[in-house]
Residue, then its C-alpha position, 0 to 999 in steps of 0.5 A: m699119134i703114129l703115122v705108119l708109112d706104106p713102105a711104098i710111099t712115093p716122094s710125091q706122096r710124102e711131100a703132099l703129107d709133110s705139106f699137109l702136116a705143116g698147114s695142120g700146124a702139127t709138129v713131128r719126129e721121124n723114127r726108123g728104129g725097128r722095122g718101117d718108117l713112122v711119124v711121130l706126132t709131138s703136137n697136133p693143134g689142128g685136132v686132126t683125127a686119126e681117121e683124116f690121117q689115114a686117108r692120106s696117100g702113103v699112110l698105111k694107118a694112124v696109131s692113137a696114143g696107148q697102142e703105139f707098140v707099132h714095131a711090136a705088133r704082129e698087124f704090121h709084121p705078119e711074119n714071125t721075128v727068129i732070133r739067130v744067136g750062135g747057132a740057135e734059133i729063138g722063135g722058130k720050129e725048136l723050142l729052146l731051153a735056157a736054164g741055169p742058177c739064179a746067181v753065179e756063186s762059184e765055177a763049181q756051181m756053174e760047171a754042175c749047172a753047165r754039165a746039166v743044161s748040156a745034157a738036157g739039150g739046152r742051148i744057153l746057160r743063164g746065171g746072174s752076175f748083178k743080182p736086184r734083190t728085194s733087201p739091200y743085204s741079200f747076196q748081190g752077185l759076183g760082178a764082173e768075177g761072175l761074168r768071167i766065170h760065166r763065159e768060160v763055162a759057157d764056152r766050155h760046154g758050147l753053150l750061150m751065155m744069157s746074163e742080166v743088165l741092171d742099168r747102163e753103167d754096167l751095160a758095156l760090161v755085160a754086153g761085152v761078155a753075155d750073148i744074150l741080155q736080159v732085163g729083169s721084170r723090176n726093170m721092165q719100165n727102166f726107159p733109159l735102160l731099154k733105150a740105151l739096149g736098144r742102141q746096141s747089137k746083142p739080143v734082149l730078153l725082156k721080162r714081164g713087170l711084176a703087175s704089167t698089162r700085156e700092153e704096157f710090156l710090148l710098149a716096153a719092148e718097142y722103146i728098144l725095137s724103136e732104137g734099131n735093136g729088133q732083136v728082142i725076146l718077151c719073157e712071161r714070168g707071172i705076174r703079182s696076185f692077191d693069192p700069197s701061197l705062190r710068187n707069182s701067177l703064171d699067166l699062160a693065157s698072155v702066152v697066147l695072146l702075145k703071140e697074136m699081138t706080136h711077131l716077137p718070140v715069146l719063152v715061159d719063166p716058171s720059175h719065178a712065175t710059181g716060185r715052188h720047185r716042185l710047180v716048176l715041171p708041170m708048168a714048164r710042159a704046159a708052157a710048151v703045149c701052150g705055144a711058148d717058144g721056149l722055156l727059162l728055168e732056174v737050176h742048182p746042184e744044192p738049192a738048199k744051199a743057193l744064195s739067191d732063189g733056192p726054193q724055185a731052182i730045180l735039181p739037174a735030175d729033174l732038168m734031164a726028166l724034163s727034157e724027156d718030156l719036151r721031146v714027146l711034148a714038142p712034135v704036138v705043137g709042130r716043134t722039134f726039141g734037141a736030142p740031150a748031147 
């Protein structure tokens, strides 16, 4: 159980609460990460109910097990979180576009992608230098060399850089170069990694797990938030289903529900959600209209030659066509979308 303390709790109220906790035999730990003080009960031998705790002066709410995403919950933070990085606002009025290849392969490939992203009005150049692949024999990324190429190309085109972190060993290296750190679907419940990301200061894009519920998704975000890093961006990227005709099933209803449940920005990745390039643009348009704060797309100058996820990558011309659509659609949902450079 977690006790969410009233921000206006007085010293005497806190002293009375501490005395009550000690008298009940409960053991607790403090949590001051995120955006408010919490008291986490690690044991409750007296069996004190949530209602009894909630009746105490200075306790805003007692949250039962399984619902503990208090730092992520809109209930306690009604205003939207807007993450500002390098002149871009994620979660604000602008509909954000982030795009790039699945994997960094070469400087020429990244140059072609960066030109397309910039021309389409995108803000972020995505690309993986450390790649988690289903097969150990598949291309695993260029590592540090890929990060160097990615950073230099992004800077030349005035774009932010986002790259995936696979484990704690790589965190310092990637965080030293990238503007935004990505946690892939396979790592959504890599809790040691999430805790480590919560102890650094850069924004984190957290992708939904392959078969995760919304509650599990928000609890994963809570690991980062509870360590003090409030800059978490959620990304809906589809979930595994019984239908083999698509790579995943894009859950756009979750975009609407997540916006109700949390104050955190929500992006949509229609590339991984469908696995088919011809479905990416229609699903991107649908995501923009249903309330997503931005889009995360895979683009490649030669998808047939891509070393990773070629079938779901769109061409630069497709990205430009989508940008034209987004400039029309964004005002319909009260947003703006930047004109091409």
